[in-house]
N, C-alpha and C positions, 0 to 999 in steps of 0.2 A: 738214636739220640734225638732228643726234642730240639726244635729250632730255638735259638736265642738271638739276642741282638748281635752278639759277636759271631755266631754261626747260624744264620737264618735257615739254612737247609739241613741242619743237624750234623754237620761235619762230614758230609759225603765226599769231600775231596781230601780227606786226611790232612787237613790244614795246608794243602799244597795249591790252593786256588789263587794263583797269581793273576795279574791283569790280562796277560795274553790268553790264558785258559778261559777266563770269563768272557773276553771279547770273542774268542773262537766259538764258545757255546752260544752266545747271543746271536752270532752270525748264522749259526745253523737254524735258528728259529726266526730269521728276519723275513722270510717269505711265508705266505699262508700254506699250511699243510694240514692233512687230516692225521691226527694222532691215533695210534692204535695201542691199546693196553689190555692186559689181563686184569681180573678183578682185584687181586691182592695189591698190585702196584697202584691201581686206581684208588683203592681205599686209603692207602698210605698217603698218596698225594692229596686226596680230598681232605684227609685229617689235618694235614699241614695248613691247607687253605681255610679250613673251618675253625682253626685255633685262633687265639687272640693276637697272633703275629700281624704286624703291620705289613701288608703286601709290598710296600715300598722297600722293605728290608731284604726281600728275596732278590736273588740274582735276576738280571734282565731276562735271561733265557727262561726262567721259571715264570716270570710275569707274562712273557710272550706266549709260552706254552698254555697258560691258563685261558688265553683268549681264542685259542684254536679249536676247531671242531674236533670232537673226540669220539671214537668208537671203542666201547669196552666189550670185550668178548668174555661172557660169563654165563654159566648155567645157574649160579647162585645169587647173583646180584640183580635186584629188580628196581633199584632207585639210583638216580644220577647223583645223589649226595650233594646237591646244590651246585654241581658243576654247570656253568652257564650254557654250554653247547655240547652236551654229552648224549650219546645214544647207547643203550645197552643192546647188544646182539647176542642172543642165545642160540647155541648150536655148535656145529663143528667149526673150529677156528680156521682150518684150512679152507673150507668152503666159504666161510664168511669173508675172509681176506682175499681169496681168489675173486669173488664177486666185487669186492671193493676196488681191487686193482683194475678190473674191467670198467667199472661204472663211475668211479670217483673222478671229478674234475680236478681234484687236488692230488699232489703226490702224497704217499703214505709214509709215515715215520713212526717207528716204535722206539720211544726214548728208553734209556736204561731201565732196568728192572724187567718185569714181565718175562722172567726167565723161561717158564714153561711154555708160554705162548711163542716166544722167539725161537725156542728149540724146535717146536712143531713147524713153524714157518720155514726155518732153515732146512729141516728135513724134507719138506715138501717142495723145495726149490723156489720159494716165494720171496727170498731175501736177495735183493739186487746189489746192495751195498751193506757192508758190515764195518762199523767204526768201532775200533778198540782204543781206549785211552789207557796208556800205561803210566801209572803214577810211581814216583821213586819211593816205593814203600813195599815191604814184605810183611804181610799180615798172616803169617803161618800160625800164630797163636790164637787168632780170633777170626780168621776167614772161615765163613761157614758154607758158602755155596758157589763153587766154581761155575762160571756162567756156561761153559761148554761141556761140562761133564755129561756123559751118556749120549753124546751126539754121534752121528756118523762121521766118517772121515771126509774132509774137504780140502781141495787145493784152494789157496788164497792168492789171487792176483792183486798185487799192491797197486792201488790207483792213486793214492796220495799219502804223504806223510809230512808232519810238521813237528818241530820241537817248540814247545810252549814254555815260556818262563825259564828256559835254560835246562830243564830237566824232565818235563812231562812230554810224552810222545802221543800224538793223535795219528792213528794209522787207519786208513780206509782201504778195505779190500773188496773184491768181487769174489764171493764164494762159489765154488763149483763142486758138486758131489763127486767124490772119487770112486 
């Protein structure tokens, strides 16, 4: 869904974005981090930012994310699409992220999306924390890509949980390969 004044991010919250959820998301991006994305998610985000939308209409977390350094893992993308501090890294995602984890002065974060990349990182044991946000919605008729389909089995140690706006759950887990 394209961004509009009423739904600047294109409706990604199923119209469930209450003030607590938005504050929670903004807090996740309050400190400097290096974002890590795959090419498809990066293209989608860059498209939103290159559209005619007023950046001030985007959620605070999107505004903060835009200002953070970004590493895009891609064998097909060769342009940063106007992103202010993006680097394209071509090669094996696991090797690239392993090196970043060792060398980066900043913590790494892979925001939502980048499903293929995140599955590979999870399988390689490179994910320290997995945050799952459960919205009070069933999208069985139009849900298209379960985020954890085709992954290995993991035990999840609950590190944190919050109820936001009375009905949305933010759950943070430490995954361990089973």
